matplotlib code that plots the C-alpha trace (Angstrom):
import matplotlib.pyplot as plt

x = [22.2, 25.2, 24.3, 25.1, 28.6, 28.7, 30.3, 34.0, 35.3, 36.7, 40.3, 39.9, 39.8, 43.4, 43.6, 41.9, 41.8, 40.6, 40.3, 38.2, 35.2, 36.1, 33.0, 30.0, 30.2, 27.1, 24.7, 21.7, 19.0, 17.5, 20.5, 23.1, 25.5, 28.1, 31.0, 33.3, 36.2, 38.4, 41.5, 43.1, 45.9, 49.1, 47.9, 49.0, 46.1, 42.3, 41.0, 37.8, 36.1, 32.9, 30.7, 27.5, 26.5, 23.2, 24.1, 27.2, 28.2, 31.3, 33.6, 32.8, 35.7, 35.3, 37.0, 36.9, 38.0, 38.3, 40.7, 41.8, 40.4, 41.1, 37.8, 37.9, 35.9, 36.8, 40.3, 41.7, 39.1, 39.0, 36.1, 34.9, 33.1, 32.9, 32.4, 31.6, 31.5, 31.6, 31.0, 34.1, 36.4, 39.0, 38.2, 38.5, 36.1, 33.6, 33.5, 33.0, 30.3, 28.2, 28.8, 27.6, 24.0, 23.0, 21.9, 19.1, 20.3, 24.0, 25.9, 29.6, 29.9, 28.2, 30.0, 33.4, 32.2, 30.9, 34.0, 36.3, 34.2, 33.5, 36.1, 35.6, 33.0, 30.5, 28.2, 27.9, 27.1, 24.3, 22.8, 23.2, 24.1, 22.4, 21.7, 25.6, 25.1, 23.7, 27.2, 27.7, 26.5, 23.6, 22.2, 19.3, 16.8, 14.9, 17.8, 19.4, 16.1, 15.9, 19.5, 19.0, 15.8, 17.4, 20.4, 18.0, 15.9, 18.9, 20.2, 16.9, 16.8, 20.2, 19.2, 16.2, 18.7, 21.0, 18.1, 16.6, 20.1, 20.7, 17.6, 18.5, 16.0, 16.2, 16.9, 15.2, 12.0, 13.8, 12.6, 9.0, 9.1, 10.5, 7.7, 5.0, 6.2, 8.5, 11.2, 9.8, 9.9, 12.2, 10.3, 7.0, 8.5, 9.9, 6.7, 4.8, 6.7, 3.6, 2.3, 5.0, 3.0, -0.2, 1.2, 4.3, 3.9, 6.2, 6.7, 5.0, 4.1, 7.3, 9.6, 7.7, 7.7, 11.5, 12.0, 9.4, 11.4, 14.7, 13.2, 11.9, 8.2, 7.4, 6.4, 3.2, 2.2, -1.5, -0.1, 1.6, -1.4, -3.8, -1.4, -1.3, -5.2, -5.4, -2.7, -4.3, -7.6, -5.9, -4.0, -7.4, -8.8, -5.9, -7.3, -10.8, -12.5, -14.5, -14.3, -13.1, -14.9, -13.8, -12.2, -10.4, -9.1, -7.9, -6.2, -4.3, -3.2, -2.0, 0.1, 1.6, 2.2, 3.1, 1.4, -1.2, -4.9, -5.9, -3.6, -5.2, -8.7, -7.9, -6.5, -9.5, -11.8, -9.7, -9.8, -13.6, -14.1, -12.0, -14.0, -10.7, -12.6, -16.3, -18.1, -21.4, -23.3, -24.3, -26.4, -25.5, -21.7, -19.8, -17.6, -15.0, -14.9, -12.6, -15.2, -14.9, -15.7, -18.8, -20.0, -19.4, -21.5, -24.3, -24.3, -24.2, -27.3, -29.2, -28.9, -29.2, -32.4, -33.7, -33.0, -34.6, -37.7, -38.0, -39.7, -37.8, -36.8, -36.4, -38.8, -41.6, -40.4, -42.4, -40.4, -41.1, -40.4, -37.3, -36.0, -36.7, -35.0, -31.9, -31.6, -31.7, -29.0, -26.7, -27.4, -27.5, -30.7, -31.2, -31.8, -35.0, -32.9, -31.4, -34.8, -36.1, -32.9, -33.3, -37.0, -35.9, -33.1, -35.4, -37.9, -35.5, -33.7, -30.9, -30.0, -27.1, -26.0, -23.9, -22.5, -19.2, -17.5, -19.3, -22.8, -23.7, -23.1, -21.5, -24.4, -26.9, -25.2, -24.7, -28.5, -29.4, -27.1, -28.3, -32.0, -31.6, -29.1, -31.7, -34.2, -31.6, -30.8, -27.2, -25.1, -21.7, -19.6, -16.8, -14.8, -12.3, -9.1, -7.5, -7.5, -11.0, -12.3, -10.4, -12.0, -15.4, -14.9, -13.9, -16.9, -19.5, -18.1, -18.5, -16.2, -15.4, -13.3, -11.7, -14.0, -11.3, -11.2, -15.0, -15.2, -12.5, -10.1, -8.2, -4.5, -3.8, -6.3, -7.5, -11.0, -13.3, -14.8, -18.0, -20.4, -23.9, -23.1, -21.6, -23.2, -22.3, -24.0, -25.9, -29.1, -27.6, -24.3, -22.9, -20.2, -18.3, -16.2, -18.1, -16.7, -13.6, -15.3, -14.7, -17.1, -15.3, -15.4, -19.0, -20.0, -18.3, -19.9, -23.4, -22.8, -22.1, -25.1, -27.8, -31.0, -32.8, -30.1, -30.2, -27.5, -26.4, -23.9, -22.1, -19.8, -19.0, -19.9, -17.7, -14.5, -12.3, -13.8, -12.2, -8.7, -10.1, -12.5, -16.0, -17.7, -20.1, -21.3, -21.9, -23.8, -25.9, -26.9, -27.4, -29.6, -32.3, -32.9, -31.7, -33.2, -30.5, -30.1, -28.0, -26.8, -25.8, -26.2, -22.9, -23.4, -22.4, -19.3, -18.0, -18.5, -15.7, -13.2, -11.9, -10.9, -14.6, -16.0, -13.3, -13.9, -17.6, -16.6, -14.2, -16.9, -19.3, -16.6, -15.5, -12.0, -11.2, -11.3, -7.9, -7.1, -5.7, -2.0, -0.9, -4.4, -5.1, -6.6, -6.5, -6.3, -3.5, -2.5, 1.2, 1.8, 4.9, 5.5, 8.5, 8.4, 11.8, 10.4, 7.3, 9.5, 11.8, 8.9, 7.2, 10.4, 10.8, 7.1, 7.3, 10.7, 10.5, 7.7, 4.6, 6.2, 7.3, 4.0, 1.5, 3.5, 3.3, 5.8, 7.3, 7.3, 4.2, 1.7, 2.4, 1.4, 2.4, -0.2, 0.6, -1.6, 0.9, 3.9, 6.3, 7.9, 9.8, 6.7, 5.7, 6.0, 9.2, 11.2, 9.7, 10.1, 13.9, 14.1, 11.9, 13.7, 17.1, 15.6, 13.7, 15.5, 19.0, 21.2, 23.4, 26.7, 26.1, 22.8, 22.2, 20.2, 19.0, 18.6, 15.9, 13.7, 14.8, 14.5, 16.9, 15.2, 16.2, 15.2, 12.4, 11.3, 7.5, 6.4, 3.1, 1.9, 1.3, -0.6, -2.9, -0.9, -3.3, -0.5, 0.7, -2.7, -1.6, -3.4, -2.9, -2.7, -1.7, 1.0, 3.6, 7.2, 10.3, 11.4, 14.0, 16.4, 18.3, 21.0, 21.8, 18.1, 17.7, 14.5, 12.8, 10.2, 7.5, 5.0, 1.5, -0.6, 0.3, 1.3, 4.7, 5.2, 8.4, 9.4, 12.1, 14.4, 13.1, 9.4, 10.3, 8.7, 5.4, 6.2, 7.3, 8.5, 5.4, 6.6, 4.7, 1.9, -0.7, -4.1, -5.6, -3.6, -4.8, -8.4, -10.1, -7.4, -7.2, -3.9, -3.4, -1.8, -1.8, 0.5, -0.1, 1.9, 0.0, 1.4, 0.6, 3.0, 0.3, -2.5, -3.7, -4.6, -5.8, -9.5, -11.9, -12.6, -8.8, -8.1, -11.4, -10.3, -6.9, -8.0, -10.7, -7.9, -6.6, -8.0, -6.1, -4.3, -4.2, -1.4, -1.6, 1.7, 2.0, 0.5, -2.8, -3.7, -3.1, -5.6, -8.1, -7.9, -8.5, -11.4, -13.0, -12.4, -15.4, -14.7, -14.8, -13.0, -15.4, -14.9, -16.3, -18.8, -22.0, -23.3, -25.4, -27.4, -27.7, -29.2, -31.6, -32.7, -32.5, -32.7, -29.4, -27.7, -27.2]
y = [-1.9, -4.3, -7.8, -11.1, -12.1, -14.9, -18.1, -18.7, -22.0, -24.4, -23.8, -20.1, -20.6, -19.8, -17.6, -17.1, -13.9, -12.9, -9.7, -7.1, -5.4, -1.7, -0.6, -2.1, 0.0, -1.8, -4.5, -5.7, -7.4, -9.2, -11.3, -10.7, -9.1, -7.1, -4.7, -4.6, -2.5, -5.0, -4.6, -7.9, -9.9, -9.3, -6.3, -2.8, -1.0, -1.7, -4.4, -4.3, -7.7, -8.4, -11.5, -12.7, -13.6, -13.5, -10.4, -8.3, -5.4, -3.4, -4.9, -8.6, -10.9, -12.2, -15.2, -15.5, -17.7, -16.5, -14.6, -11.0, -9.1, -5.7, -3.9, -1.2, 1.3, 0.3, -1.1, -4.1, -6.2, -9.6, -11.5, -14.1, -17.2, -18.3, -15.5, -16.0, -13.6, -14.3, -12.0, -9.9, -10.8, -7.9, -4.6, -2.8, -5.1, -5.0, -1.2, -1.0, -3.8, -2.0, 1.4, 0.3, 0.9, -2.8, -2.5, 0.1, 2.8, 2.2, 4.5, 5.2, 7.3, 4.6, 1.7, 3.4, 3.9, 0.4, -1.3, 1.0, -0.1, -3.7, -4.8, -8.1, -9.1, -6.5, -9.0, -11.3, -8.1, -7.1, -10.7, -11.7, -8.7, -5.8, -3.8, -3.2, -1.1, 1.7, 2.1, 4.4, 8.0, 8.4, 4.8, 4.7, 1.7, 2.6, 2.9, -0.3, -2.3, -1.0, -2.1, -5.6, -6.1, -4.9, -7.3, -10.2, -9.2, -8.8, -12.2, -13.9, -11.8, -13.0, -16.6, -16.1, -14.5, -17.5, -19.9, -18.1, -17.6, -21.3, -22.2, -19.7, -17.1, -13.2, -12.2, -8.7, -9.9, -11.3, -8.4, -8.8, -12.7, -11.9, -9.4, -11.8, -15.1, -14.0, -16.2, -19.4, -18.1, -20.7, -23.6, -22.1, -21.8, -25.4, -26.8, -25.2, -22.8, -21.8, -19.7, -17.2, -16.5, -16.0, -14.0, -12.1, -9.0, -9.2, -13.0, -14.8, -18.4, -19.0, -17.9, -20.1, -22.9, -22.7, -23.2, -26.1, -27.8, -27.3, -28.8, -31.9, -31.3, -33.2, -31.3, -33.5, -33.2, -32.2, -29.7, -27.9, -28.1, -27.0, -23.9, -23.2, -23.2, -20.7, -18.6, -18.3, -17.3, -14.8, -13.3, -13.0, -10.9, -8.5, -8.1, -7.4, -10.8, -12.3, -15.7, -17.7, -20.3, -23.7, -24.6, -21.3, -21.7, -25.4, -24.2, -21.2, -23.5, -26.1, -23.5, -22.5, -25.8, -27.8, -31.0, -33.4, -32.3, -35.1, -33.7, -30.2, -31.7, -33.8, -30.8, -28.7, -31.3, -31.4, -27.5, -27.6, -30.4, -28.5, -25.3, -23.4, -22.7, -22.7, -23.7, -22.0, -22.0, -18.5, -17.8, -21.3, -20.7, -22.7, -20.4, -21.0, -18.4, -17.5, -18.0, -14.5, -13.0, -15.1, -14.1, -10.4, -10.5, -12.2, -9.5, -6.7, -8.2, -9.1, -5.7, -3.5, -5.4, -4.9, -1.2, -0.7, -2.3, -0.3, 3.1, 6.4, 6.6, 10.5, 12.8, 14.4, 17.2, 20.0, 19.7, 23.1, 24.9, 22.9, 23.7, 27.4, 27.5, 25.5, 27.9, 30.9, 29.3, 28.4, 31.2, 28.5, 27.8, 24.1, 23.1, 21.1, 17.9, 18.6, 19.2, 16.0, 14.2, 15.9, 14.7, 11.2, 11.3, 12.5, 9.7, 6.8, 4.5, 3.9, 6.0, 6.3, 9.7, 9.3, 11.8, 13.3, 16.5, 19.8, 18.3, 19.5, 16.3, 18.4, 21.0, 18.2, 16.3, 19.5, 20.4, 16.9, 17.2, 20.7, 19.8, 16.6, 18.0, 20.8, 18.0, 16.5, 13.6, 12.3, 12.0, 10.3, 11.0, 8.7, 8.0, 5.2, 7.2, 9.9, 12.4, 11.8, 12.0, 15.4, 16.7, 15.6, 17.3, 20.5, 20.5, 19.7, 21.5, 18.4, 15.8, 13.0, 9.8, 7.1, 4.0, 2.2, 4.8, 5.1, 1.3, 1.5, -1.1, -3.4, -3.3, -6.9, -8.6, -5.9, -6.6, -3.9, -3.0, -1.6, -4.3, -5.7, -5.9, -2.6, -0.4, 3.1, 5.9, 7.5, 7.8, 8.5, 7.2, 9.1, 7.2, 9.4, 8.0, 4.7, 3.5, 2.8, 0.6, -3.2, -5.9, -6.7, -3.1, -2.5, -5.6, -4.3, -0.9, -2.5, -4.7, -1.6, 0.4, 0.6, -1.3, 2.0, 3.7, 5.2, 5.0, 7.6, 6.4, 9.0, 8.2, 8.4, 5.1, 6.2, 6.1, 3.1, 0.4, -0.4, -1.7, -4.6, -7.3, -6.5, -3.7, -2.7, 0.7, -0.5, -3.6, -1.7, 0.7, -1.9, -4.1, -1.4, -2.5, 0.8, 4.2, 6.0, 9.8, 10.5, 14.0, 15.1, 18.8, 20.7, 23.8, 27.3, 27.9, 24.4, 24.9, 27.5, 24.7, 22.8, 20.0, 19.4, 20.0, 17.7, 15.0, 15.0, 14.9, 11.9, 10.2, 10.6, 9.2, 12.7, 13.9, 16.8, 20.4, 22.0, 25.8, 27.7, 28.0, 30.4, 30.5, 30.3, 27.1, 24.6, 21.6, 20.9, 18.3, 18.3, 16.1, 14.0, 10.8, 8.9, 7.6, 9.2, 12.6, 12.1, 11.3, 14.2, 16.7, 15.3, 15.9, 19.4, 20.2, 19.0, 20.4, 23.9, 24.9, 24.2, 25.5, 28.7, 29.5, 28.3, 29.0, 25.3, 23.3, 20.5, 17.9, 18.7, 20.1, 18.3, 14.6, 12.4, 9.8, 6.8, 4.1, 1.3, 0.3, -0.9, 0.4, 3.5, 5.5, 3.4, 4.6, 2.6, 4.2, 7.8, 7.7, 7.1, 10.0, 12.4, 11.7, 12.5, 15.7, 17.0, 15.4, 14.5, 12.8, 15.1, 13.8, 15.2, 13.4, 9.8, 7.6, 4.0, 1.4, -1.1, -3.2, -1.6, 2.1, 4.5, 6.7, 10.2, 13.1, 15.0, 12.1, 12.0, 8.2, 6.3, 3.6, 0.4, -1.6, -1.1, -0.9, -0.9, -0.7, 2.5, 3.8, 4.4, 2.9, 1.9, 5.0, 7.5, 9.9, 11.4, 12.9, 11.6, 14.1, 12.1, 9.3, 7.9, 5.2, 4.6, 3.8, 2.3, 4.3, 6.5, 9.0, 9.9, 12.8, 11.9, 15.2, 16.5, 13.1, 11.6, 7.8, 5.8, 2.9, 0.4, 0.0, -3.5, -2.2, -0.1, -2.6, -1.0, 2.3, 3.4, 6.5, 8.5, 11.2, 9.2, 6.8, 4.8, 6.2, 3.4, 4.5, 8.1, 7.2, 9.3, 11.9, 15.4, 17.3, 20.9, 19.7, 16.3, 15.3, 12.1, 10.4, 8.6, 6.3, 3.2, 1.1, 1.3, 0.1, -2.8, -0.4, 2.6, 2.8, 5.6, 5.2, 5.2, 8.6, 10.0, 9.0, 10.4, 13.9, 14.2, 14.1, 17.6, 20.6, 23.6, 22.0, 18.8, 18.2, 15.2, 14.4, 12.0, 10.5, 11.8, 8.3, 6.9, 9.4, 8.7, 5.0, 5.4, 7.8, 5.2, 2.3, 1.9, -1.7, -2.3, -5.4, -8.1, -9.2, -12.5, -11.8, -13.1, -9.7, -8.6, -11.8, -11.8, -8.4, -9.0, -12.3, -13.8, -17.5, -19.2, -18.9, -22.4]
z = [-8.0, -8.2, -9.3, -7.5, -8.2, -10.8, -9.7, -10.2, -11.8, -9.2, -10.2, -9.4, -5.5, -5.6, -2.3, 0.9, 2.9, 6.4, 8.4, 10.2, 8.3, 8.6, 6.6, 4.8, 1.6, 0.2, 1.2, -0.8, 1.4, -1.5, -2.6, 0.2, -2.3, -0.3, -0.9, 2.2, 3.2, 5.1, 7.3, 6.1, 7.6, 5.6, 3.8, 4.6, 3.0, 3.3, 0.9, -1.1, -0.8, -2.8, -2.4, -0.8, 2.7, 4.8, 6.9, 7.8, 10.2, 10.6, 13.2, 12.2, 11.2, 7.7, 6.0, 2.2, -0.6, -4.1, -6.4, -7.0, -9.9, -11.5, -11.9, -14.6, -12.4, -8.8, -9.2, -7.4, -5.5, -3.9, -5.4, -2.9, -4.0, -0.3, 2.3, 6.0, 9.0, 12.7, 15.7, 16.6, 19.4, 19.5, 21.2, 17.9, 16.2, 19.1, 19.1, 15.3, 15.6, 18.4, 16.8, 13.3, 14.3, 14.3, 17.9, 18.4, 20.9, 20.5, 18.2, 17.9, 21.2, 23.4, 21.7, 22.7, 26.3, 26.6, 25.3, 27.4, 30.5, 29.9, 27.3, 25.4, 28.1, 26.8, 24.9, 28.0, 30.0, 27.7, 27.7, 31.3, 33.4, 31.6, 35.0, 34.9, 31.9, 34.0, 35.5, 32.4, 32.4, 30.0, 30.4, 32.7, 33.1, 30.0, 27.7, 29.2, 28.7, 25.0, 24.4, 25.9, 23.9, 20.6, 21.2, 21.7, 18.7, 16.3, 17.5, 16.4, 13.1, 12.3, 12.9, 10.6, 8.0, 8.1, 7.8, 4.7, 3.1, 3.6, 1.6, -1.3, -0.1, 0.2, 3.8, 3.3, 5.1, 8.2, 10.4, 9.1, 9.9, 13.3, 14.0, 12.8, 14.5, 17.2, 18.5, 17.3, 13.6, 12.3, 13.8, 12.4, 8.8, 9.1, 10.1, 7.2, 5.0, 3.0, 5.9, 4.9, 1.7, 3.6, 6.6, 5.4, 3.3, 0.3, 0.4, -2.4, -2.9, -5.0, -2.2, 0.3, -2.1, -2.6, 1.1, 1.2, -1.7, 0.3, 3.5, 1.7, 1.0, -2.2, -5.3, -5.6, -1.9, -1.0, 1.5, -1.3, -3.6, -1.0, -0.3, -4.0, -4.4, -1.5, -2.9, -6.4, -4.7, -2.5, -5.5, -7.3, -4.4, -5.1, -8.6, -7.2, -7.4, -4.6, -6.1, -9.1, -11.3, -10.3, -13.6, -13.8, -10.2, -11.1, -14.2, -12.5, -9.7, -12.2, -13.9, -10.6, -9.2, -12.3, -11.1, -12.5, -12.6, -10.2, -7.5, -7.8, -7.8, -4.8, -3.0, -3.8, -2.4, 0.8, 1.2, 0.6, 3.2, 5.7, 5.0, 4.1, 0.7, -0.1, -3.3, -4.4, -7.7, -8.7, -11.7, -13.1, -12.5, -9.9, -7.9, -5.2, -2.5, 0.5, 3.3, 4.7, 1.3, 0.8, 4.3, 3.6, 0.4, 2.4, 5.2, 2.6, 0.6, 3.7, 5.4, 2.3, 1.4, 4.9, 4.9, 1.4, 2.7, 5.9, 6.3, 7.0, 10.8, 10.6, 12.5, 10.5, 8.3, 6.5, 3.2, 1.7, 4.9, 5.5, 2.0, 2.3, 5.8, 4.4, 1.4, 3.7, 5.9, 3.1, 0.6, -2.2, -4.1, -4.8, -8.5, -9.1, -9.5, -6.0, -4.5, -5.7, -4.4, -1.0, -0.8, -1.5, 1.0, 3.8, 3.0, 2.7, 5.1, 2.5, -0.4, -3.0, -4.4, -7.4, -9.9, -11.3, -10.2, -10.1, -10.1, -6.5, -4.4, -1.7, -1.7, -1.5, 1.3, 3.3, 2.8, 4.0, 7.2, 7.9, 8.0, 9.8, 12.5, 13.1, 13.9, 16.4, 14.2, 15.2, 12.1, 11.6, 8.5, 7.2, 4.1, 3.1, 3.2, 5.6, 2.7, 1.7, 5.4, 5.7, 2.5, 3.8, 7.1, 5.3, 2.9, 5.6, 8.5, 10.7, 12.0, 9.6, 10.1, 8.1, 8.1, 10.1, 12.8, 12.9, 13.4, 16.0, 14.3, 16.8, 15.9, 17.1, 14.7, 12.1, 13.4, 14.6, 18.0, 16.5, 15.4, 16.0, 19.8, 19.9, 17.2, 16.2, 18.1, 15.2, 13.5, 10.0, 8.7, 5.7, 3.6, 1.0, -1.9, -1.7, -5.1, -3.0, -0.4, -0.9, 0.1, 3.4, 4.6, 3.5, 5.4, 8.7, 8.2, 7.9, 10.9, 13.0, 11.8, 14.6, 14.1, 13.5, 11.8, 8.1, 5.6, 2.9, 0.3, -1.7, -4.7, -8.4, -10.2, -13.2, -11.1, -10.8, -8.5, -5.2, -4.9, -2.7, -3.8, -5.2, -7.0, -4.2, -5.4, -8.9, -7.9, -5.4, -8.3, -10.8, -8.4, -8.5, -4.8, -3.4, -4.3, -6.3, -7.1, -10.3, -10.4, -13.9, -14.3, -14.0, -12.2, -13.4, -11.3, -11.9, -15.7, -15.7, -14.8, -17.8, -15.4, -14.6, -18.1, -19.6, -17.0, -18.2, -21.8, -21.3, -19.3, -22.3, -24.7, -26.1, -26.3, -24.0, -25.2, -25.0, -24.5, -27.5, -27.6, -24.8, -23.4, -19.6, -18.3, -15.6, -18.0, -20.6, -23.0, -23.9, -27.0, -27.1, -29.2, -27.8, -24.2, -23.6, -24.6, -22.5, -19.4, -20.1, -20.5, -17.4, -15.3, -16.6, -15.9, -12.3, -11.5, -13.0, -15.3, -13.0, -9.8, -11.6, -13.3, -10.6, -7.5, -6.4, -4.4, -6.6, -3.8, -1.8, -4.3, -7.6, -7.9, -10.8, -11.5, -13.7, -15.2, -14.4, -12.2, -14.7, -17.9, -18.7, -17.8, -14.8, -11.2, -10.4, -13.1, -12.7, -8.8, -9.3, -11.7, -9.8, -6.5, -8.2, -9.7, -6.7, -3.6, -4.6, -2.0, 0.1, 1.4, 4.9, 5.4, 6.1, 3.7, 3.9, 1.1, 1.7, -0.6, -3.9, -2.7, -1.4, 1.2, 2.1, 4.2, 2.6, 0.4, -0.3, 0.5, 0.3, 2.7, 0.8, 3.3, 6.3, 9.6, 12.4, 15.1, 13.5, 12.6, 9.1, 5.9, 2.4, 0.4, 3.1, 1.8, 4.0, 4.1, 5.7, 8.3, 10.3, 9.6, 12.5, 11.6, 15.4, 16.2, 12.8, 12.4, 9.8, 10.9, 8.5, 8.9, 7.8, 8.0, 11.5, 12.9, 13.0, 12.8, 13.4, 11.1, 11.9, 8.8, 8.4, 8.1, 5.2, 2.9, 3.9, 2.1, -1.3, -2.8, -3.9, -6.3, -8.8, -7.7, -9.6, -10.3, -8.2, -5.3, -5.8, -5.3, -2.6, -2.7, -4.3, -5.2, -6.1, -9.4, -11.2, -14.0, -15.9, -18.8, -21.5, -24.1, -26.2, -24.1, -21.5, -23.8, -21.5, -18.9, -21.2, -20.1, -19.8, -16.0, -15.4, -17.1, -15.7, -12.0, -12.6, -13.9, -11.3, -8.6, -9.6, -7.9, -9.5, -12.6, -14.7, -17.3, -19.6, -21.4, -24.2, -27.3, -28.7, -30.0, -26.3, -24.9, -27.7, -27.0, -23.3, -24.0, -26.4, -24.3, -21.9, -21.0, -17.3, -16.1, -15.0, -11.3, -10.2, -7.5, -6.1, -4.7, -7.5, -7.7, -3.9, -3.9, -6.7, -5.2, -8.7, -9.0, -9.0, -5.6, -4.1]

ax = plt.figure().add_subplot(projection="3d")
ax.plot(x, y, z, "-o")
ax.set_aspect("equal")
plt.show()
C-alpha cells in the first residue's frame, strides 16, 4: 500500500495547481493518501496528483501546492504538500461527483439524468426540494427518500472526516462513528474523546488520546487517567481475564499513560467511588473488576450451586427398560461408561459431559434426549456459534440455535429478551461446545433457565478456553460442585481415523503417528524447515494438491488455521497470498479497498464481532456474492442467508482463507491445513494444536518444523486467567 508522502522542504513549494478530479486512482482511508487524475488548468493532458486529504471524490475541485517529480515507475507526478478539495460547481464536475458512488443509489446513469434535469441546482434540490427528484423516470418515493438520506449522511460523515483529519487521526472509522453517535458525533467526541475507544470498534485508546491532546485535555488530567484504567481492564478481558490485580492494573495504566503513580492511584479511587470499577479480595488477592463481569461470576456461582443441590426434576424412569428401549431405537449398544453417564444424567439437575473426539459424547447426548423426549420432557438445544448449532442439530435430529438466538438478543442493546422474568420454555437445556462459553454468556443462559429447569453442559475441557473472559467449563469441573462425566474410551469406528487417534495422542503429550510414505491417511505432517518453504508448500497444498487428491473445493472446503495473526506464517500475510492464488482480481469486476484488505467477489470472509442488527456473530464465515459500487454495499452469504454491508462497515469482516485457531472454535471443516514454526513459539501450546486438528473432519495437514510440533505437544501450560469464579463456586474462604 503506498505510504504517506514525506514532507517537502519549505523552499520546494514552488508551484500551485488546481483542477477537476477526473478519477480517484487510489485512496487510503487510514492516512488519507491519495493518487488523483486531475484535469488541471493550463495542462492539455491529465495530471497525476499525489498527496493527503480527509476524503475525495471524482468531480471535486482540488487546489494543490507542491512540486513536480519524475517517478521511476509512474512517470511525471505533482507531489502536493498542501492539498484541498471543494464540492464541484460545474456541470461536468457535479455529474462526476454524483456518479462516483459517493451517494448511495446514484450511479453514472442517474447522475447524468439529474444534472441534465436540474443543472447546478441539483444539490439544493436534493437537500430542500427532494420531491422534485420524482420528475425523473425511475425515481419513485422510495428511491428519492434513500437519495436524500444518503446525501445527508455523507455530509455528516465528511464533517467527521474533516474533524478527525484535522486532529491527525485516520478517517477510516468515520462511518462507524456516525452510525454510533449520529449527527451530534463531533460534539460527543469533543466532550469526551475517550468514549471513542470504548464505543467504536477499531479505535483504541491511543487514537482517542491523540484527539484529547489536540483539543486540550491535559496529559495529567484525572479524566484521562480514569479512561486509561478502564481501557487497560477492557483490554485484559480481550485476553480472557475477568479482573486484574490492583498493582498490575496500576502498572499497566502507568505504562500506557506515562504519568506519576499518584495520578493513577487517585484516578483508581475515583473510578471505584463512582462504581465504574469494583474492588474485591479473592483468595487473599485484591482484584479490580468491571462490574458486569463480577456480577456474571456471582450469578453463575449462585445458580450452579443451587442446581447442584436440587433433586432431579425428571419424571420417574425405569432405567434398565429405558436403556433397552433406547438401544433398540438407535441400534447402538451403550458401553458401560456411557450407561453410567446416562444414569447420572437422568438423576441430576445439572451435569457436565466432557471428552475428546470419538469418545461417544454425541451417542450419549442422543440417548439422553431420546429417553427424556419419550417422557414428554421439553428439551432445548444450543451452541455458541452458528456452525456448532448446525452440527448439533444434524447429530441430534432436533432443532438447535445459537445461544444468542435462543436468548432472543435485542439488536439495539445487545441484551436478551429471555431472563428471570421471561424464562425459556423448557425442562432441559442442552449446551454444546461449552468450552467456548464465557462468563457473560453463561450468566445470561442461567438467568433464562426456568426455576424447575435442568442443565446439561457438553464440551471438551482440553480445547482452548473461550475467546471472551473466564474459563467457565474448566472452573465448573475443577470446583467439584457439579457432577461430571469424563468419557475417555475411543470407540472402534472412531479409532480408524488418524485425526481422532492423533488428537488423543497429542492430548496425552505424545507425538502424532504418521502414515508410511505413500500410505493412505486422513492426517499428514509435511516437514519443512524454512518459513518461506512452509508458506510455499501450504499454498501449493491448498491450491492444487488437496483439491486434486481429495476432490475438495479450495475456497469452500479447505480452511487454513494459524496459531497467530502476525509474521510470515500469520493470517494477515497468508490471507493476502491465498486470495491472490485462489481468487485473483479480475479487470471486469469491481473491488473495494477498506481497512487494509481488498475485497473481491467470491472472497471467503469472517465476521470479527457480534452484530445484533445483522444477526451475524463473531466467527461466522461467509462468501462475498455481490459488490455494488453505486449502492456502496457488499453482500455476504452466510449459509443460506445474504447480509448487506455498507463499505464503511467492512471493518467488521476480514478475509478468511486463513483464520486463527481461536476463531475456528466450534467449527468443523472438511480439510484443515496448519503451518507450525518456531517463530510462533510463544503460542505453541498443546491445547492450541489439539483444538486446531480436531476442527478437521476428513483431512488434517500440518506443515512445518518437527521441533515446533514437538514443543507444542510437550507444552501443557495453560495461561492463567484472573477470575473469581472458582473460589465463588467452591465457597472457599477469601471472597470479600
